[in-house]
Structures are given as C-alpha cells and as structure tokens.
N, C-alpha and C positions, 0 to 999 in steps of 0.2 A: 428287506423281504417282508411282503405281506403273510399273515397270518391265517392259512387256509381254515384251521378248523372252526377259528373266532368270525369268518366271514362269514361260514356256513349256518353259524351257531346263529348268527345275528341275521340272516335269513331265516331261517326258520321261526323264531323269535317274530318277526316283521311281520311273517305271514301269517301267525296267530293272531296277533292284532290285527291284522286287515281283517282276517276270518268275523272276529270278538266286535268290529268296530262296522263292518258290513251289516251285522245280523242284529247291532242294539236298539236301532229305532224300529225294527218290525215289531208289527202286533200280532197277539198268538195266531193268529187267523193267515196273514202271511207267513209269519217263521213255517206253518204246518204246511201251506199250498202246495199239493203236487200240481203242476203244471200238466201232466199228463201218465198215461196207465205203464208209462217204462220212465216216467222220472220222479225218482223221491224230491223229496220236500226238504225244502233248506233245513228243516230241524234235524233229520234225517244225515244228511249232509254234516251238518255239525255234532251230533251223537259219536258219528260212523271215525271222524276225525281225531274227535274226543278218546275217544275207547282206542282209538292205534296210538295216541300219542300216553297214552296209560299204559297202553302194553310197552311200548318203546322206552319209556323210562323205567321199568321195571326188567327190561330187557336189556339194559344198556351193561351193568354190574357182570353179567354173562358171559359176555364178548370176549375178554381176554383177562387173566389171572389180576392182572396190573389193575387194571376197569374196577376187579371187585375188592382188591385193597383198597383201592381211594372210594369207591361209592359204599360199600359191604351190601348186602339185604335191602334191595327196597320193593316195597310187595307194591300193587296197585290201589291207588287211592279208591278203585270199585269195588275190591274186597275189605280195603281195612274199612272204609263205611257201610259196606254193607246195600250198595246202592241197587243193586237189583231185586231185594227184596222192597228196601222205602219206595221204588218206584215202578213196584208191580212186576217187576219183570224175573220173578226167582221163576225157573220153569219155562220160559219162552227160549224160542230156537233163537238164539242171535247172532247166526253165524258162525264164520270161522274163527276163533279168538276172542268169541264173543263181541265183537265188534262189528258186527252186520255186513264183513265177507263172505259174498256167495248167497247173500239174500237173494230169492227172488223177487220181483218186485211188489208184487201181494203180500208178503211177507213182509217184507222192508214196511209196508204200506200199514200194515197193519199192528207194528209193534208200537204198546201204549206208552210213548215215550212222556214225558212232564211234563208244564209250560213253560215258557222260554226261558223265565228269571232263574228258573231251577236246572233247566237244565246248563245253561251258560257258566252259574255259580261253579259245575263242575266241570265245563270248559278250561275258564279262569284257573283254576287249580291247578288241573291237570298240567295245563300249559307251562304253568309256573313251574311245576314240578320238574319236566321236563328241564326245560331250560336252566335250571340250577344243577340237573345232574352232565347236562350238558357243558359246564362253566370246568367240570373237572378232564375232560378229556384233552390230550396236548397233542403236539403236531406229531410227537413222538409216537400216539397209540394208531395213527391213521392208516400205515400201512400193513397193520398187525391182522393176520388174517382170523376171521370167527364166523360162528353161523347166524345167519341173517334173523329178523322175528318170523319170517318164513321157513326157516331151517335149512338156506341155500349155503352152499360155501360162500362168500364172501372177505372183503377186508370190515373194521370199523368206517372207514372212511366210507366206503362202497353201503354199506347199510343204512346209515345217519345222512345220505343226498337221497337216495330211495324214498326214507322218511320226509325232505326237504320237496320232492316233485313228488310223493304221494301227498300230499298237504296242498302244495300247491293243484292240481288237479284238482281237486274239493273246490276251493278256492274260486276258480275259474268254473265250477260249475254252481255256484253260488251266486259269481257273478251273472250268469246265465240266464238262472232261474230271474236273479232284483230285474234284468233289462224285459223277459216274459213278462212280471208284470207293470209295466212302465215305469221301474224305477229305473235311476244312473244307473247301473250295472260296477261299473269300474270302480275295483279299490285301491286305487289311484289316484293323484289330482291330477 
C-alpha cells in the first residue's frame, strides 16, 4: 500500500524545487517585473510562498500533542534571524500572518523586498525546514483533528494538502509570468 503522507510530502518538496529552478536563472529585473497593475511580480510570489512555508513549518507541531512531542517548538526562521529588520521591512504592512496574504496590489508592489539571491537563500532554508518537519508526520497523524494555518477546523492531512495546493497555485502564477515575459513557462520538462 502506498504511503500517502510520503507521497504528499514528496510533492511539496518537488513543488519547492520547481519554484527555485524556475526563478534561479532570472535577472533581478525579470524577478521584480510586474506584468500589470493587478499582477504581483515573481519576487512577490516567491516571498509569499516562502513566508507561508515558514509559517507552516512553525505551526506543524501545534496541530496535535503527538506532533508537538515529536517536533518540539519550531520558531519561524523569519523571527529567529530577524529577517524583517535585516530586509528593512520592520514596521511595514506585510498582510495576514506577515505573509503578504490580503495585501492590496499597490501595497504588495511597494514592499521593499531584497535582491533575488537574498530572497532565494531564505526560500531554500524555509523549504528545507518544512521538508524536514514533514518527515516527522506519520500516516497515523493524518486523520487527527486540528486547527489549520488559518485557524479553521481541519485534519492534519487537510492542512498539509491545503499547503500543497496553495504553493502549486503560486507555482502556476510564476509559470504564467515567465510566459508573459516570452520565456518558457512550464516547470515540467
């Protein structure tokens, strides 16, 4: 019988890698390009999924007492490293859970996000941290009731699958923006 959690966790890791691969060859100008007044840049999408993943890795132990026992307390890398201050974002409106969620188009465009390599270093670290945390989630955890990242009633499986859906939506937006810039858009060969 297939190991469903392992399959879902592998898909999260694959999506993370696809995002990093798609953006690695972009110039800073391409990374920051905003294709229209209602379309965020690739840089914003990468920042948002990185922040969301950092939030997810810190919340995972809070889902159940068993996950708390296995994972212990997990602080966000964002807070641990003082990223908001080092990126001059302290005091900026960063949206829901400081992830960009719910920011208006202009507010999102005005965020003074760092150069590509600085942001990608954070993204790589956050993705790796989440992927390590997911190795501690067992099939028996998946049906456990929890409050998800947004505080809704869910299951551990529901919360993790929601994360996978969310990051794939942003991967698709990154692919579309690359296509608009007359580049190969698809993350798959």
